[in-house]
Steps between C-alpha positions, in 0.01 A plus 500: 500500500306201626312209345265301719265207481220467753269207569195544721288216636216700649306797355672838516372730775671822408779474756849644452768229533864599545795264452610567856198291595479618856311825443139495621214501256377839384172427673491281811232232525606330175791257459717520189419251228701184437752555226840411353722761331819479294685826434818590313639848564776697328655837583771674299632844594802689628736228385327232707281215378270311739300196387329204655185297561240505773254227598194552717245254637199578718253247637217532748220295652233736354388583851751629760857444385715586202873427474752628244859435402728688260845432355673798341850527363717777349804445282699824503781578255682802369637807673332824611679835487611455861650160423676614184666794678589307818534135398426251222195334349340215695221246496301350787167342579238579763236251610191591699251262661172632637210333676176627655179382663169690498229421757143625461251515785173684431610851394854471635804391293836420658820444303839372606798477267868425478759583233865395460734668255846359437792623291876479528545813711152562644255281694162618619212355703168685518197418715165674474153497650185694413136503604215654301146572611206571270240747633167658399374219285824452313541862394800569726809294573765594760833311496785509750835338416848448637815367334845428641813442293834359619787540251864387489739692273822342372778594257621293206844662523544464879409154640514629857249783445153459657250761611134489603193718447142493628191644337150559642192606310174611663208520257142623517258527210139594433309378196167669438233438240389859425246417231411190302768604250765672713744338742745688728800360683705697757827360635755607760836336572752575775836332441806477723841369387792433733844358444726488194303687235764572237668314215825326605658564157404855406741789557456874480674726246755728670722777354871423498568859603219704658673823390560386142195347326705433186705242698223247448336265750515149645274224632707405804248594770218259598149624550387565858124496570305561821408173674133599544228619264135585564261538209134590457288447190141587417314399186151537352367292213177519299335251270206609288298244303359623170174370350671310219708282741802728486683632809685824573764487775676790669733517796732730694770418758700731723815383680730664752784382726752634749775489238324804354366312195151604388333343201178533298361223287195537273354232275203466266380193312225386265374144455288418195346171382548405136244268343419217738837361608757781488573771757749783445633732770697822461668680787721804561704572813694809608744498790724767651709525815742728686849393601618362834663753727833309494507445123748669269612432145853620586650550847787743559696269733471154654363592845288795392205396716387223738282327238583488130313333217503502119232249410303652211179374664570748783546792258243741369330352195173428325382230263210434263357155428272389219360150511261271312352164602320263264295208639337215309237261638614163368189291574174679441296235685766329709683172436465195722584598858625842385231768523712781358846545345662821377816602315640837605771719343627817670753752368622814678739773384665725763678827441728621783624860541763551774551861603823465695659170417790483254609209288863501614610330175408814309559772759755776445764493778477877535 
């Protein structure tokens, strides 16, 4: 669930603005509008509650440059199934600072960005660059992007523990105006991860006696993941504008990696104006994935294979998401230096269905 307040100081130009700030505009050749946003987000599920605010400011010179800054924080409390079966409840806070600069020259837009994420046992620095070129009279936009992440992993129970991981993302996208009412976006991402890619706390579930399932199990064996991962993702998104100012959105994403995970993600949405100052959006999302080749809900013995994992996010599962967003235009004709201000409320409900992950608190030892 999220509640946001947005203030815009120049007219809206139909651009998509993400809180990460550093993503290029949907269409190159146009800088994002000046704005200030305040967001409060809340998530509650699986025994974990995550809440916190986010503040965003973007300012440009209305010609060539636009700069943005974002402060985002998470307060995490509770205990997931993994924590309850292998440890105790906890609370912590994560803070993320993000900044970006967009530069526009003729039909070319260049973006550079930096993000720092800090929590008690994880620190991350991410750098990114992208360049977008508009072609054929503004009907086609091609964007190339690169991002590099440098992470340090620590342990709250072992002060001497420290590991590192690196992440690289290569991105290419094509945005095409097919008709005056239909917009298509195609995206491809190649991602490489190297280093310590597992959770320093999670352990796998192992039988006490491989020949006697009734003897129960234990959580004495740490997870062991490969130290490299290569992923590929392709997505296609459509936006169709209806005559009465409504919009239909549809998208599909396919993902695969060398851990043998394959996933499909399909989403559809509908945006409808209400009266003069309200906008309501409904969306539905379906997601499914296969399991990693080294995942198991229950291992027979401690050294059963070279790599062993029991993270439920590596298991075979699917989920369904229903969401609604309600937006209200606060000032119909502006107010002072503020050209536009909106109040936004978003609520999403997610149903997870895990095929081969067992809640060990309720499992039968046999």
